[in-house]
N, C-alpha and C positions, 0 to 999 in steps of 0.2 A: 670686707670692711665696708662702708658704704661710703664714696665720694662724690655723688653725686643725684642729682633727679631730674628728671625730665616731664616737661606736662607739653600738652597738646595749645596751640595759640590758638588766635582767632581763625588763621587760614588753615587749621589741622595740620599745623608742623609740630614734632616735636622739639621743643627749646629749651636749652636749661643749663643748668654750670657744673661743671665735674669740675673738684678743689683736690689737690693735695699738697702736700708742702713744698713742693718744688714745681707744681705746674696748676695755674687754674687757666678755666677757659669758658668760655661761653658757647655752646657746641647745638647744631641741629641735625635732624637725622634727614636726609635727603633720600626717598626710595628710589633703589636701583631697578631696573628693569630690563629682564633680559631672560631669550630663549635657553638661555646655559642653567641647567639647575643645579651646577656649583658655583655660579655666582651670588655673590652678597645680596642681603635682602637691602641693605642700608649704606648709602656713603656717609660717615661722620663728617660734618662742614663746621669749623671753629671760626670762628669770628676773631677777622686779623685785630692787630695792636691797634690799628688806627681808625676801627670800627666801619671803615669802608666797604670791605670785599669778604666775602668767605671763602676759605681757603678746604681745601678737601686735608684731613690728617688720619682717615681712618675708614674703615667699613665693619660692618657687621654681618654676621651668618643667623641664620634662624635655624635652632636647635629644640629638640624637644627631650625632657628627662626621661631615662629609661625605667627609672622608677615610679615617678609619680604621672608621668605625660604633658605635664606643665611644659609651654615654649613660653623660649627666653631668647633673647639673642645674646651673642657672644663674637669678641673681635680683637681688635687692636687698634690703638692711637700712636700713631708715629708723627714727630716733628724735628726738626734740627737743636730746637732748644731743649729737647729731652736727651739726657743720657743714654736711654735703653727705652724702647717701647712699651707702651702702658698696657697690657693684656686687660681687657673688661668683658663683664656679664651683665646685661638689662635686665632688669626682672620686673613684668608686670604689675602693676600695685590694683587694690580696687577699685580705687579712684581715675583709674586708666593710665596714672603717669605710668613712666619706668623709673627704677631705685638701679644708679649703677654703682655695681661693685666691683671691688680688686681685690686680688688675694696672689699673694706672693709666689710664685712658681715651685714648685719642689724642685728641692733638684735632682739632678738623674743619678742613679744609682751607677758607682765607677765598677770598672770593669775591676777583677782581680790581676794582679800584676804579679810578675815573675821574681821579682825582687821584694823582699823585706821594708825597702825606703822605697815611696814611690818616684821620688827624684832622682834615685839611680838609675842606672840603666845594666840589662845583664851585659855578662861578659859578649865579644863581637866572637864567633866559632873563628877558630885557629889562630886567636891571639891572647887567650887566657895565658895564665901562669900555668896550667896542666898542661896546655898544648904541647903537642910535638912538633920539632921543627918542619918535618916532610906533611905537616899540615897547611903550612902556609903558602898562600901563592906565589908561584914562582915569576921572576921580572917583574914586570911593570902591569901586567897583568892583560895585555892586548895582543898579546900572544907571538909568534914568529913573526921577523920580518922576511916581505916577500919582494923586498927592493932587492936588483940586481940580477933577479931568478930570468926574465925576460930575455936580458942581456947575456946569458949563461947559455941559453937553445938559441938565438942567435948566432954564437958561434960556432 
């Protein structure tokens, strides 16, 4: 789903708007320079509500599609005003602009449970209805006390 578009301004900086039902911001991309090859390509900067400052709200990394080789930007926008971070991808258009796309993250596959009801817990070993009395731990589980043993040796 396309949620925005960024175009270069007179200074050559990508600037545009990202709009969803809950989030609207004027954003710009600030090139990030680093010797670290795992560093982002850009910081995502958002214009503050009073329109006086730019605030860093995310970062974008450069990737290439395995299928087509097309280069795109992918990253995350996060801000205290958001319930959850917004994962975005930016795709270069024929006119040199970027379309900002969002896709709902796929749910992670759940691991199989040992019980039929995912909210129930399996029986604790030694405490189930089928357990025998001798399987239960004896005492408080801390072992035998050594209190007084040193006094008996001294006598």
